[in-house]
C-alpha positions in Angstrom: -60.5 9.9 68.9 -58.2 8.8 66.0 -60.7 6.4 64.7 -63.4 9.1 64.6 -61.1 11.4 62.8 -60.4 8.8 60.2 -64.1 8.3 59.7 -64.5 11.9 58.5 -61.2 12.3 56.8 -61.4 13.2 53.1 -61.3 10.3 50.6 -58.6 10.2 47.9 -59.3 11.0 44.2 -59.8 7.4 43.4 -63.4 7.7 44.7 -64.3 10.3 42.1 -65.2 7.5 39.8 -68.4 6.9 42.0 -69.7 10.4 41.0 -69.0 9.7 37.4 -71.1 6.5 37.4 -73.9 8.2 39.3 -73.9 10.9 36.7 -74.2 8.2 33.9 -77.0 6.5 35.7 -78.8 9.8 36.3 -78.5 10.7 32.7 -80.0 7.4 31.6 -83.0 7.9 33.9 -83.3 11.5 32.7 -83.6 10.3 29.2 -86.2 7.7 30.3 -88.2 10.4 32.2 -88.1 12.6 29.1 -89.5 9.8 26.9 -92.2 9.1 29.6 -93.1 12.8 29.6 -93.5 12.8 25.8 -95.6 9.7 25.8 -97.8 11.1 28.6 -98.3 14.3 26.6 -99.3 12.2 23.6 -101.7 10.1 25.6 -103.1 13.3 27.3 -104.0 14.8 23.9 -105.7 11.5 22.9 -107.7 11.7 26.2 -106.4 8.4 27.6 -104.8 9.9 30.8 -105.5 12.7 33.1 -103.6 15.9 33.5 -102.1 14.6 36.7 -100.1 12.0 34.7 -98.6 14.8 32.6 -97.8 16.8 35.8 -96.2 13.9 37.4 -94.1 13.1 34.3 -92.9 16.8 34.2 -92.0 16.6 37.9 -89.9 13.4 37.2 -88.1 15.2 34.4 -87.3 18.1 36.7 -86.2 15.7 39.5 -83.8 13.7 37.3 -82.4 16.9 35.8 -81.6 18.2 39.2 -80.1 14.9 40.3 -78.0 14.7 37.1 -76.7 18.3 37.5 -75.8 17.6 41.2 -73.9 14.5 40.4 -72.1 16.2 37.5 -71.3 19.1 39.8 -69.8 16.8 42.5 -67.8 14.9 39.9 -66.4 18.2 38.6 -65.6 19.4 42.1 -63.9 16.0 42.9 -61.8 15.9 39.8 -60.6 19.5 40.0 -59.8 19.3 43.8 -56.3 19.4 45.0 -56.4 15.8 46.3 -54.0 13.4 45.0 -54.9 9.8 44.0 -53.8 7.5 46.8 -52.8 10.4 49.1 -55.0 9.4 52.0 -54.9 6.0 53.7 -52.3 4.8 51.3 -49.3 6.0 53.2 -50.9 5.6 56.6 -53.5 7.0 58.9 -51.2 9.9 60.0 -51.4 11.6 56.6 -55.2 11.8 56.8 -55.3 12.8 60.5 -52.6 15.5 60.1 -54.4 17.3 57.3 -57.6 17.7 59.3 -58.4 21.1 60.9 -57.7 21.3 64.6 -61.0 21.7 66.7 -61.0 24.9 68.7 
C-alpha cells in the first residue's frame, strides 16, 4: 500500500519546470499555426486552396491557443502552490505519505 501511495503523492516544485517548457513549445507551435492560417487565407483568396484548408488552419490556431493557455495555467498553479522545492521524496517516503489524505 505504501508503494501505491507514493505513486500518487504530489511531486515537489522542481517539476514545475516541465510546465514552463511545455508552455514555450506550445507558444512556438501557436505562432507557426498562426503563420499557417495567414498563408492559407492568402492562398484561399488567390483560389489555390479550398475553404476547408482555411477552416482547418483556424481550428489549429484555436487548438494551440487552448493548449498554450492550459500549460500556462498549470505552470502558474504549480509555481504559486504551497509546495516547497525538494520537500517530497528528498527527506524520505514518510514525508510524502504522511501528507496524503486518509481514505475513509
